[in-house]
C-alpha angles and dihedrals in degrees: 000000000000092000095064108162096189110103134170112219111193120207096181140011113197119206089349092289118051105085127204120186149097129279104220138187096046127157132026093299095037089234098119128082140184127213116231138251081046143137134231127239109262115221142167105224092341095309125104105235114260093006133097118216090256093053091046093055091056085075110091104205106049119154117248094233123078118199120213124175134219089226087071099034106040095082090056093055095118094049091051093047090052091046091054098190099090134251097286093064093037091057094041094243116160130191099003138116112239119221118186117206129182104236134025105253092210094064129053118237122224111247132221099062103097119108133180090267105031148043125198132224127192120229130173088277096053134257123000117192117210132197119196088261092054091044092052092045087055092051089053090052094045095044095200124181089236137358138187117247121249110273143172101245099167097112102083093104108096096226093062112132121246090241092055091048092051089050091051091054091047094048093047091052091046090050090048092053091049093047092049092050092050090044093054091052094049121093091191091061096049110135092015116127125227125210118205118221121234113210132166106133112225095325113111098206092051092048091052092045090050093049095045093048096044090049089059091063123083095258127147095219146340137259113205106209136185099041095098123155108280096020096096142351120280096246092057092044091052091048092051093044092051091051091048098048090049088064097047124088116259096233099057126079125247117213118195115209126216100009121113112138109117095232090051092045090056094051092045092051088054088053091056106269119146107183139038134188110250099225098115097086088053092053090048091050091049088057091055089247136130124221107245115166132129121246099156111139094171113142090227100110092209092053096039094058095045112098116184108283116273093009096107094052092030101103105024092110093051098066090131099056103045106071124200116272109272094025092086117113113220092258089059097081082102091062117109113252129214090255098072141057123227103231092190086072113112092233089077094056092096099024109119098180124108119266090256124011110239095014110137099204122123093252097051093044095050110026141051134223091249091057092050089048090053092049092050098048090047092047093237115173090224088071091070092045095053095041092049091051091052097040093049092048093046094047095048090047088055089057089050089054090047091056091046090051092053091048094048099039091246100122091119092052090049091050091052091050094048097038090047085077091064100046119107092011102095 
């Protein structure tokens, strides 16, 4: 573990927290890198939902890191062990860094199944219980470039007792120590990076303890867990994140799990987060919606004031179904947000404009809102394909704008642009 190649080189830190830089030394050869703040490519079993590899590679700004989850992979352990060459080759993935997480951020896990010795993941065939030995055997079969350690992440519900939260921190540290021990003894995992998981529910002292203790271990980076959308209000999340990032070393990346909404991403970047899971475009696609929010920070006054057509008035008649940030209950990750348009709505039946004016994605260049509306109401599979192309492109372009804003001291302007979508809609 001592020879960790992964290194975060920061070029700017804005207001002591917002970090701009490059995560270097990624992949087996150490040749790949990822700009931060950034997000990972969300996949189910190595494939972006709705898209073939060929379709995916028509998108120009894809991140260099692909996320896979044990909840999808665990039931295929025997097949992978027999295959012997690791998941990247098995899934036909090419020049990408493979990051293996525990749970799929786009689906909520049932709670109440963690023990001192095991955590559970849910695959298509139901629950799979994992000891550290099974977890590490899976990592050897997957052969990722980096993986998150096993952790007890069941304390994201706000009514969790202090005793239960303390136990979750203790268990996660014990799991991390066991994983690191097994990792160091394993030839197959040489050169693979481990991320420690910071737990602690909504209790500040436990968050700080978890961060401090995890930072003492020889990990390459940190996953901050249990602050998912809907689990707590934004002010508390920001307070906890700021306390956690203060305890973590500057040169190691911090990945926040389960947060993807653009407004929340901005606030979390300001609290010191570097990486996000890219599941939000998938959730929006599943709702039959298209991402449509403005993040243009161009100095051209004509451009800067131009939000995508119909976005500003888009949701004013939906005041009831977009709750204020922080009022979401955990089940409400399925709720439509102010950053998307519902193309199933009848108003798009005769709308022959692109999804988003000025968007260069294949869908916006070649198809109209009316066509997407038609595909959705007739349940055509092509609807998901076109929406996923657009939503992925739009979301990754937002992260590009976020990095530009940090570089050019325009974070406040970007926040006004993005948060302008939510005003007057609550």
